C-alpha positions in Angstrom: -6.8 22.1 -29.2 -6.5 18.8 -29.8 -5.6 18.1 -26.7 -8.9 19.6 -25.2 -10.6 17.3 -27.6 -9.1 14.1 -27.0 -9.7 14.8 -23.1 -14.1 15.8 -24.2 -13.8 12.7 -26.1 -12.9 10.7 -23.0 -15.1 12.9 -20.6 -18.0 12.1 -23.0 -16.6 8.1 -23.4 -15.6 7.3 -19.4 -18.0 9.9 -17.6 -21.2 11.0 -19.6 -21.8 7.8 -21.7 -21.6 5.6 -18.7 -24.4 7.7 -16.6 -22.0 8.8 -14.2 -21.5 12.7 -14.3 -23.3 14.0 -11.4 -20.9 11.5 -9.2 -18.1 12.5 -11.4 -19.3 16.5 -10.7 -19.8 16.6 -6.9 -16.6 14.9 -6.4 -14.6 17.2 -8.0 -16.9 19.9 -6.7 -16.4 18.7 -3.4 -12.3 18.3 -3.7 -11.9 21.3 -4.8 -14.0 23.1 -2.6 -11.8 21.4 0.1 -9.1 22.0 -0.8 -9.9 25.8 -1.6 -11.0 26.5 1.9 -8.3 24.5 3.6 -5.5 26.3 1.8 -7.7 29.7 3.1 -7.6 29.0 6.7 -4.1 28.5 6.5 -3.3 31.8 4.9 -6.0 33.4 7.1 -3.8 31.8 10.2 -0.3 33.2 8.7 -2.0 36.4 8.2 -1.2 37.0 4.9 -1.6 40.7 4.0 -3.3 40.1 0.7 -6.0 37.4 1.7 -9.3 37.9 2.3 -9.8 37.4 6.7 -12.5 36.1 8.6 -16.2 36.8 7.6 -17.3 38.1 10.9 -21.4 40.0 11.4 -21.5 42.0 14.5 -18.0 40.6 15.7 -19.5 37.3 15.2 -17.5 34.9 13.3 -19.3 33.6 11.0 -17.5 30.1 9.9 -17.8 28.9 6.5 -19.8 25.7 7.7 -22.8 28.2 8.0 -22.3 28.7 4.3 -21.9 25.0 3.5 -24.9 24.4 5.1 -27.0 26.7 3.4 -26.0 25.4 0.4 -26.7 22.0 1.2 -30.3 23.1 2.5 -30.8 24.8 -0.9 -29.6 22.6 -3.3 -30.9 19.5 -1.3 -34.4 21.0 -1.8 -33.9 22.1 -5.4 -33.0 19.0 -6.3 -35.6 16.8 -4.6 -38.5 19.2 -5.3 -37.7 21.4 -8.1 -35.8 18.7 -10.1 -34.6 21.3 -12.8 -33.5 20.1 -16.0 -30.2 20.3 -17.8 -27.8 22.3 -17.2 -29.4 23.7 -14.1 -29.7 19.9 -12.7 -25.7 19.9 -13.2 -24.8 23.6 -11.5 -27.0 22.0 -8.3 -25.2 19.3 -8.0 -21.4 21.5 -8.4 -23.3 23.5 -5.8 -23.9 20.6 -3.3 -20.6 19.4 -3.7 -19.1 22.7 -2.8 -21.5 22.8 0.3 -20.4 19.6 1.4 -16.6 20.7 1.1 -17.4 23.7 3.1 -19.0 21.7 5.7 -17.3 18.7 6.4 -13.7 20.7 6.8 -15.4 21.5 10.1 -17.1 18.2 10.5 -15.1 18.2 14.4 -16.9 22.1 15.0 -20.4 20.3 14.8 -19.7 16.9 16.4 -17.9 19.0 19.4 -19.8 22.0 19.6 -16.8 24.0 20.1 -14.0 25.3 17.3 -11.1 22.8 17.5 -10.0 23.4 14.0 -6.3 23.7 15.1 -6.4 21.0 17.7 -5.8 17.6 18.3 -9.9 17.0 17.4 -9.7 19.0 14.1 -8.0 15.9 12.6 -11.9 14.3 12.9 -12.6 16.8 9.6 -9.8 15.4 7.6 -11.1 11.8 8.3 -14.6 13.2 7.5 -13.5 14.4 4.0 -11.6 11.2 3.1 -14.1 9.0 4.3 -16.6 10.9 1.9 -13.9 11.2 -0.8 -13.3 7.5 -1.1 -17.5 7.0 -1.1 -17.9 9.7 -3.8 -14.7 7.9 -5.9 -16.0 4.4 -5.3 -19.8 6.0 -7.1 -17.4 7.6 -10.0 -16.0 4.5 -10.8 -18.6 1.9 -10.1 -19.2 -1.1 -9.1 -18.6 -3.3 -11.8 -15.2 -1.4 -12.0 -14.2 -3.1 -8.4 -15.3 -6.4 -8.9 -13.1 -6.4 -11.8 -10.2 -5.1 -10.1 -11.0 -7.6 -7.5 -11.0 -10.3 -10.4 -8.0 -9.0 -11.9 -5.9 -9.2 -8.3 -6.8 -12.3 -7.7 -5.5 -13.5 -11.2 -2.4 -11.5 -10.4 -2.2 -13.5 -6.7 -2.4 -16.8 -8.7 -0.1 -16.3 -10.7 2.2 -15.1 -8.5 1.3 -18.2 -5.9 1.5 -20.8 -9.1 5.2 -19.5 -10.1 6.5 -19.7 -7.0 4.9 -23.3 -6.7 7.2 -24.0 -9.8 9.8 -22.6 -8.3 9.7 -24.5 -5.3 10.0 -27.4 -7.3 12.6 -26.5 -9.1 15.0 -25.5 -6.4 13.5 -28.8 -4.6 14.7 -30.9 -7.5 18.1 -29.3 -7.3 18.4 -29.9 -3.4 17.9 -33.5 -4.0 20.1 -33.8 -7.0 23.1 -32.4 -4.3 21.7 -35.2 -1.8 19.7 -32.3 0.9 16.9 -34.2 1.5 15.6 -31.8 4.6 16.1 -28.5 2.2 14.4 -30.3 -0.7 11.4 -30.7 1.2 12.0 -27.4 2.8 11.9 -26.0 -0.7 8.5 -26.9 -1.5 6.9 -24.8 1.7 9.9 -22.3 2.3 11.7 -21.3 -1.4 14.2 -18.9 0.3 15.3 -21.2 2.7 15.3 -23.7 -0.1 17.3 -21.4 -2.3 20.0 -21.4 0.1 20.8 -25.0 -0.1 20.6 -24.8 -4.0 23.3 -22.1 -4.3 25.7 -23.6 -1.6 28.0 -26.9 -2.9 26.6 -30.5 -3.0 27.9 -33.3 -1.1 30.5 -35.3 -3.2 29.0 -38.3 -3.5 25.6 -36.5 -4.8 24.4 -36.6 -8.8 24.6 -33.4 -9.1 28.4 -33.7 -7.9 29.5 -36.6 -9.7 28.4 -34.6 -13.1 28.8 -31.2 -12.8 31.9 -30.7 -10.5 35.1 -30.4 -11.6 38.0 -32.5 -9.5 38.9 -29.6 -7.4 35.4 -28.8 -6.7 34.4 -32.1 -5.3 37.5 -32.1 -3.1 36.2 -29.0 -2.2 32.9 -30.5 -1.0 34.5 -33.8 0.5 36.7 -31.3 2.5 33.7 -29.3 3.2 31.4 -32.0 4.2 34.3 -33.8 6.5 35.0 -30.9 8.5 30.8 -30.5 9.2 30.8 -34.4 10.3 33.8 -33.8 12.5 31.9 -30.7 14.5 28.7 -32.9 14.0 30.6 -35.2 16.5 31.6 -32.7 19.1 35.7 -32.4 17.6 37.0 -29.5 16.7 37.9 -28.1 13.2 41.1 -27.6 13.4 43.3 -30.6 13.4 45.3 -31.4 16.5 48.8 -30.6 16.9 50.6 -33.6 16.0 54.1 -31.8 17.8 52.1 -31.0 21.2 53.1 -33.1 24.1 49.7 -35.2 25.2 51.0 -36.9 27.9 49.3 -35.5 31.4 51.2 -33.5 33.5 52.9 -35.0 36.3 52.0 -34.1 39.4 54.7 -32.8 42.0 54.8 -33.4 45.4 53.8 -30.5 47.9 
């Protein structure tokens, strides 16, 4: 009872008090009717014994599209011409949503003028239902809610970009302290690339190495950068073999 009371209070505050009850009733009725009739179609196709089959009159299959159109016509007339008071007004909205669900479930049929419910073209019925459900959901939440959401997303994006900028500046300073000037500049634009340079060994002559490295680590840095300089000059990463005979081979006569 407490849970039901809480739900009822939330419904009053979020739906009734904001004047969105008609839109909410239509959306719920629309989705439930579509879900029910789509499930029914699958059960009929699977030939489930306990489930009622198709409605036929004189050997003619009456599609649920027909019942949906009838509901739309009746409830549309009642809402537009009679305009009944509450609760009949709400009942008419619910029946209108049911009619819309039944009708749009066979949207592909009245679009192609043939029964393509289980064919590839039948996918258009699902697409139509998604579009209508999205528009109805937009009407329920209201334009203001979407503006507020966009504003929240905007602030979030600015926060992420600002944080990335601060992190990039920090990584650039680390690279500069390690005398990696190219990486420092690149860190301002591509943070992940600058991060790679920031975590690798600093140059042995840099402020970073001088103040933060131990003697062993500075020696490692010297060895690495000396090896890189040799490779840059076109040398090899290994020292030449001192024992090897470097004299050119003598030519032998034929």
